[in-house]
C-alpha positions as a Markdown table, in Angstrom:
| # | Residue | x | y | z |
|---|---|---|---|---|
| 1 | Met | -12.8 | 140.7 | 155.5 |
| 2 | Glu | -14.6 | 143.6 | 153.8 |
| 3 | Gln | -18.4 | 143.7 | 154.6 |
| 4 | Asp | -19.0 | 144.8 | 150.9 |
| 5 | Glu | -17.3 | 141.7 | 149.5 |
| 6 | Ser | -19.7 | 139.7 | 147.3 |
| 7 | Leu | -21.0 | 136.3 | 148.3 |
| 8 | Tyr | -19.4 | 134.9 | 145.2 |
| 9 | Ser | -15.9 | 136.2 | 146.1 |
| 10 | Leu | -16.3 | 134.9 | 149.7 |
| 11 | Phe | -17.4 | 131.5 | 148.6 |
| 12 | Val | -14.6 | 131.2 | 146.0 |
| 13 | Ser | -12.1 | 132.3 | 148.6 |
| 14 | Cys | -13.4 | 129.7 | 151.1 |
| 15 | Ile | -13.4 | 126.9 | 148.5 |
| 16 | Glu | -9.8 | 127.8 | 147.5 |
| 17 | Ala | -8.7 | 127.9 | 151.2 |
| 18 | Asn | -10.4 | 124.6 | 151.8 |
| 19 | Asn | -8.6 | 123.0 | 148.9 |
| 20 | Lys | -5.3 | 124.2 | 150.1 |
| 21 | Lys | -6.1 | 123.2 | 153.7 |
| 22 | Asp | -5.5 | 126.8 | 154.6 |
| 23 | Val | -6.6 | 127.9 | 158.1 |
| 24 | Ser | -8.0 | 131.1 | 156.7 |
| 25 | Arg | -10.9 | 129.0 | 155.5 |
| 26 | Asp | -12.3 | 129.2 | 159.0 |
| 27 | Val | -12.2 | 133.0 | 159.1 |
| 28 | Ile | -13.8 | 133.2 | 155.7 |
| 29 | Phe | -16.5 | 130.7 | 156.6 |
| 30 | Glu | -17.2 | 132.7 | 159.8 |
| 31 | Glu | -17.8 | 135.8 | 157.6 |
| 32 | Ile | -20.2 | 133.7 | 155.4 |
| 33 | Ile | -22.1 | 132.5 | 158.5 |
| 34 | Lys | -22.4 | 136.1 | 159.8 |
| 35 | Arg | -24.1 | 137.0 | 156.5 |
| 36 | Phe | -26.6 | 134.2 | 157.0 |
| 37 | Glu | -27.0 | 134.6 | 160.7 |
| 38 | Pro | -30.7 | 135.9 | 160.6 |
| 39 | Leu | -31.7 | 132.9 | 158.4 |
| 40 | Leu | -30.0 | 130.5 | 160.8 |
| 41 | Ile | -31.6 | 132.0 | 163.9 |
| 42 | Lys | -35.0 | 132.1 | 162.2 |
| 43 | Tyr | -35.0 | 128.3 | 161.5 |
| 44 | Ala | -33.3 | 127.4 | 164.8 |
| 45 | Leu | -36.1 | 129.2 | 166.6 |
| 46 | Lys | -38.7 | 127.4 | 164.4 |
| 47 | Leu | -37.2 | 124.2 | 165.7 |
| 48 | Asn | -37.5 | 125.6 | 169.2 |
| 49 | Asn | -33.8 | 124.9 | 169.7 |
| 50 | Val | -31.2 | 127.7 | 169.2 |
| 51 | Gly | -28.5 | 125.0 | 169.4 |
| 52 | Glu | -29.6 | 123.7 | 166.0 |
| 53 | Lys | -28.0 | 126.8 | 164.5 |
| 54 | Tyr | -24.8 | 124.9 | 164.3 |
| 55 | Ser | -26.4 | 122.0 | 162.3 |
| 56 | Leu | -28.0 | 124.6 | 160.0 |
| 57 | Ser | -24.6 | 126.3 | 159.4 |
| 58 | Ile | -23.2 | 122.9 | 158.4 |
| 59 | Ala | -25.8 | 122.9 | 155.6 |
| 60 | Ile | -24.3 | 126.2 | 154.4 |
| 61 | Tyr | -20.8 | 124.6 | 154.4 |
| 62 | Thr | -22.2 | 121.6 | 152.5 |
| 63 | Ala | -23.9 | 123.9 | 150.0 |
| 64 | Leu | -20.6 | 125.8 | 149.6 |
| 65 | Leu | -18.8 | 122.6 | 148.6 |
| 66 | Lys | -21.5 | 121.4 | 146.3 |
| 67 | Met | -22.3 | 124.7 | 144.6 |
| 68 | Pro | -21.4 | 124.7 | 140.9 |
| 69 | Met | -19.3 | 127.9 | 141.1 |
| 70 | Ser | -18.1 | 127.4 | 137.5 |
| 71 | Val | -21.7 | 128.0 | 136.2 |
| 72 | Glu | -21.8 | 131.6 | 135.1 |
| 73 | Arg | -25.1 | 132.5 | 136.9 |
| 74 | Phe | -23.5 | 131.6 | 140.3 |
| 75 | Lys | -21.3 | 134.7 | 139.9 |
| 76 | Glu | -24.4 | 136.7 | 140.9 |
| 77 | Asp | -25.2 | 136.8 | 144.6 |
| 78 | Lys | -28.9 | 136.3 | 144.1 |
| 79 | Tyr | -28.4 | 132.7 | 142.8 |
| 80 | Ile | -25.9 | 131.9 | 145.6 |
| 81 | Leu | -28.4 | 133.3 | 148.2 |
| 82 | Ser | -31.2 | 131.2 | 146.8 |
| 83 | Tyr | -29.1 | 128.1 | 146.7 |
| 84 | Val | -28.0 | 128.6 | 150.3 |
| 85 | Lys | -31.5 | 129.4 | 151.5 |
| 86 | Glu | -32.8 | 126.2 | 149.9 |
| 87 | Ser | -30.0 | 124.1 | 151.5 |
| 88 | Val | -30.7 | 125.6 | 154.9 |
| 89 | Tyr | -34.4 | 125.0 | 154.5 |
| 90 | His | -33.9 | 121.4 | 153.5 |
| 91 | Glu | -31.7 | 120.9 | 156.6 |
| 92 | Phe | -34.5 | 122.6 | 158.7 |
| 93 | Leu | -37.0 | 120.1 | 157.2 |
| 94 | Arg | -34.7 | 117.1 | 158.0 |
| 95 | Leu | -34.1 | 118.4 | 161.6 |
| 96 | Arg | -37.8 | 119.0 | 162.1 |
| 97 | Tyr | -38.7 | 115.6 | 161.0 |
| 98 | Glu | -36.0 | 114.0 | 163.2 |
| 99 | Ser | -37.3 | 115.9 | 166.2 |
| 100 | Gly | -40.7 | 114.3 | 165.7 |
| 101 | Ser | -42.5 | 117.5 | 164.8 |
| 102 | Arg | -45.6 | 116.6 | 162.7 |
| 103 | Glu | -46.9 | 120.1 | 162.1 |
| 104 | Ser | -47.6 | 121.0 | 158.5 |
| 105 | Leu | -45.7 | 123.4 | 156.4 |
| 106 | Ser | -47.5 | 126.7 | 156.1 |
| 107 | Leu | -48.4 | 128.2 | 152.8 |
| 108 | Asp | -47.5 | 131.5 | 154.3 |
| 109 | Asp | -44.0 | 130.3 | 155.2 |
| 110 | Glu | -41.6 | 133.1 | 154.4 |
| 111 | Tyr | -39.3 | 130.6 | 152.7 |
| 112 | Phe | -41.6 | 130.0 | 149.8 |
| 113 | Gln | -42.1 | 133.8 | 149.3 |
| 114 | Asn | -38.3 | 134.3 | 149.3 |
| 115 | Thr | -37.1 | 131.6 | 146.9 |
| 116 | Met | -36.4 | 132.3 | 143.3 |
| 117 | Ile | -39.9 | 131.2 | 142.6 |
| 118 | Gly | -41.2 | 133.6 | 145.1 |
| 119 | Asn | -39.3 | 136.5 | 143.5 |
| 120 | Ser | -41.0 | 136.0 | 140.1 |
| 121 | Asp | -43.7 | 138.4 | 139.0 |
| 122 | Asp | -46.4 | 135.8 | 138.5 |
| 123 | Phe | -45.9 | 134.1 | 141.8 |
| 124 | Ser | -48.6 | 136.2 | 143.5 |
| 125 | Gln | -51.0 | 135.2 | 140.7 |
| 126 | Phe | -50.0 | 131.6 | 141.3 |
| 127 | Trp | -50.8 | 131.9 | 145.0 |
| 128 | Cys | -54.3 | 133.2 | 144.2 |
| 129 | Asp | -55.0 | 130.3 | 141.9 |
| 130 | Asn | -58.0 | 128.4 | 143.1 |
| 131 | Gln | -56.6 | 125.1 | 141.9 |
| 132 | Leu | -53.8 | 125.2 | 144.4 |
| 133 | Gln | -56.1 | 126.1 | 147.2 |
| 134 | Glu | -58.4 | 123.2 | 146.2 |
| 135 | Ile | -55.4 | 120.8 | 146.1 |
| 136 | Glu | -54.4 | 121.9 | 149.6 |
| 137 | Arg | -58.0 | 121.3 | 150.8 |
| 138 | Ile | -58.0 | 117.8 | 149.2 |
| 139 | Leu | -54.7 | 116.6 | 150.6 |
| 140 | Lys | -53.6 | 115.7 | 154.1 |
| 141 | Pro | -50.9 | 118.1 | 155.5 |
| 142 | Gln | -48.0 | 115.7 | 154.8 |
| 143 | Glu | -49.4 | 114.9 | 151.4 |
| 144 | Phe | -49.5 | 118.5 | 150.5 |
| 145 | Asp | -46.0 | 119.0 | 151.8 |
| 146 | Ile | -44.7 | 116.3 | 149.5 |
| 147 | Phe | -46.8 | 117.7 | 146.6 |
| 148 | Trp | -45.4 | 121.2 | 147.2 |
| 149 | Leu | -41.8 | 120.0 | 147.4 |
| 150 | Thr | -42.3 | 118.2 | 144.1 |
| 151 | Tyr | -43.9 | 121.3 | 142.6 |
| 152 | Ile | -41.0 | 123.6 | 143.5 |
| 153 | Gly | -38.6 | 121.2 | 141.9 |
| 154 | Leu | -37.2 | 118.8 | 144.5 |
| 155 | Ser | -36.4 | 115.4 | 143.2 |
| 156 | Glu | -38.0 | 112.3 | 144.8 |
| 157 | Thr | -34.6 | 111.4 | 146.2 |
| 158 | Glu | -34.3 | 114.9 | 147.9 |
| 159 | Ile | -37.8 | 114.6 | 149.3 |
| 160 | Ala | -37.0 | 111.1 | 150.6 |
| 161 | Lys | -33.9 | 112.4 | 152.4 |
| 162 | Thr | -36.0 | 115.2 | 153.9 |
| 163 | Tyr | -38.5 | 112.7 | 155.4 |
| 164 | Ser | -35.8 | 110.0 | 156.1 |
| 165 | Ile | -37.7 | 107.4 | 154.0 |
| 166 | Thr | -36.9 | 105.6 | 150.7 |
| 167 | Arg | -37.3 | 107.1 | 147.3 |
| 168 | Gln | -39.7 | 104.3 | 146.4 |
| 169 | Ala | -42.0 | 105.2 | 149.3 |
| 170 | Ile | -42.0 | 108.8 | 148.0 |
| 171 | Cys | -42.9 | 107.5 | 144.5 |
| 172 | Lys | -45.8 | 105.5 | 145.9 |
| 173 | Arg | -47.0 | 108.5 | 147.9 |
| 174 | Leu | -46.8 | 110.8 | 144.8 |
| 175 | Lys | -48.8 | 108.3 | 142.8 |
| 176 | Lys | -51.5 | 108.2 | 145.4 |
| 177 | Ile | -51.4 | 112.0 | 145.7 |
| 178 | Arg | -51.7 | 112.4 | 141.9 |
| 179 | Asn | -54.6 | 110.0 | 141.8 |
| 180 | Lys | -56.3 | 111.7 | 144.7 |
| 181 | Ile | -55.9 | 115.1 | 143.0 |
| 182 | Ile | -57.2 | 113.9 | 139.6 |
| 183 | Ala | -60.2 | 112.1 | 141.2 |
| 184 | Asn | -61.2 | 115.1 | 143.3 |
| 185 | Leu | -60.6 | 117.7 | 140.5 |
| 186 | Gln | -62.7 | 115.6 | 138.1 |
| 187 | Leu | -65.5 | 115.6 | 140.6 |
| 188 | Val | -65.3 | 119.4 | 140.9 |
| 189 | Asn | -65.2 | 120.0 | 137.1 |
| 190 | Thr | -68.2 | 117.7 | 136.3 |
């Protein structure tokens, strides 16, 4: 495997090998995992369990199989990178929740600064926005986590899977969160 090979060509080769039940799939997948090794180690360490690196690598494999490679933009590595990073992050959240960790997500979390949203020019302006800081102050940590995951574009179903609860429970929580935000922001603006 060439180190200069693009993620797109690696992913396509792995998918093709997987469809043919070719054993070269494992070699190609190992190369993909090597490319994402720092990300896997980072989240495994955040879980205080380096052994979770394997579970996180399964998220890469799942993303690989689900990724819409026929979509033109996925021929660019930056979109593949973003897709994989989000998949690993979602698995990290699921594992963190399963482990019983109740610590809040940090606004300074490197993940948010490295997503496609984080790479946009107006993201820093967004972070400075007083409204977001006010919303963070109003909400409990888990409420803010759910608000934030909704804001960055996760569906209610995806959030429900992250927290291992029903979609309906997330809908109810989001309604309460919205009402809480509206009530508190109206008090601030009057």
